[in-house]
C-alpha positions as CSV (number, residue, x, y, z in Angstrom):
1,M,-98.3,17.8,207.3
2,L,-95.1,18.1,205.5
3,V,-95.7,15.1,203.2
4,T,-99.3,16.8,202.6
5,L,-98.3,19.6,201.4
6,A,-95.4,17.8,199.1
7,F,-97.7,15.5,197.9
8,V,-100.5,18.5,197.0
9,F,-97.0,20.2,195.5
10,W,-96.7,17.2,193.3
11,M,-99.9,16.7,192.0
12,L,-100.4,20.3,190.9
13,F,-97.0,20.9,189.5
14,L,-94.6,18.1,188.9
15,D,-96.8,15.2,187.9
16,S,-97.8,14.3,184.2
17,N,-101.0,14.9,184.8
18,S,-100.7,18.0,186.9
19,W,-102.7,20.9,186.4
20,L,-100.7,22.8,184.7
21,I,-100.4,20.4,181.5
22,H,-104.2,20.2,182.0
23,H,-104.7,23.9,181.8
24,E,-102.6,23.8,178.2
25,L,-104.9,21.5,176.9
26,D,-108.0,23.0,177.8
27,T,-106.8,26.3,176.2
28,E,-105.8,24.1,173.1
29,I,-108.9,22.4,172.9
30,D,-110.8,26.1,172.6
31,D,-108.8,26.9,170.1
32,L,-109.6,23.9,168.3
33,E,-113.1,24.2,168.5
34,K,-113.2,27.5,167.5
35,N,-111.1,26.5,164.0
36,K,-113.5,24.0,164.0
37,S,-116.3,26.1,164.5
38,Y,-114.7,29.1,161.4
39,Y,-114.1,26.2,159.1
40,L,-117.3,24.8,159.1
41,N,-118.9,28.3,158.5
42,E,-116.3,28.5,155.3
43,I,-117.6,25.3,153.7
44,S,-121.3,26.0,154.3
45,K,-120.3,29.8,152.3
46,D,-118.5,27.7,149.9
47,K,-121.3,25.2,149.4
48,A,-123.4,27.9,148.7
49,I,-121.6,29.3,146.2
50,M,-121.0,26.1,144.4
51,E,-124.5,25.9,144.4
52,T,-125.1,29.1,142.8
53,L,-122.3,28.2,140.3
54,N,-124.6,25.1,138.5
55,D,-126.3,28.2,136.9
56,S,-124.2,28.7,133.5
57,L,-124.8,32.2,133.8
58,E,-123.8,32.4,137.3
59,L,-120.9,30.7,136.2
60,E,-120.1,33.1,133.3
61,K,-120.5,36.1,135.6
62,F,-118.2,34.5,138.3
63,A,-115.8,33.6,135.4
64,R,-115.6,38.0,134.5
65,R,-115.9,38.8,137.9
66,E,-113.1,37.0,139.6
67,Y,-110.8,35.8,136.9
68,F,-111.1,38.6,133.9
69,M,-112.3,36.2,131.4
70,K,-113.8,37.4,128.1
71,R,-115.8,36.4,125.3
72,E,-114.0,36.2,121.7
73,N,-114.1,39.6,120.2
74,E,-114.4,41.2,123.3
75,E,-112.1,43.7,124.9
76,I,-112.1,44.3,128.8
77,F,-111.0,47.5,130.4
78,I,-110.0,46.9,133.8
79,I,-110.4,50.6,136.2
80,E,-108.6,50.9,139.4
81,H,-109.4,53.9,141.7
82,Q,-106.8,55.4,144.3
83,Q,-107.7,56.4,147.3
84,E,-107.1,59.6,148.5
85,D,-105.5,59.7,152.2
């Protein structure tokens, strides 16, 4: 009986393939799968944006909105609104 208990204790906690190590690895795998799904979702969003930017008018809108680009002889005024608390 004592040998069996020692064996079970060894296998659950002290062995290189112990239950604790498997549990840690399973949680790490779950986290990595969540990251994978997040990044695959972001890639699909970026692909959709890139497809819309193939049109020159959409590309110009994007450049104006994100990078404040302008045409020659044109002025841009940036208005920032303050939030009241």
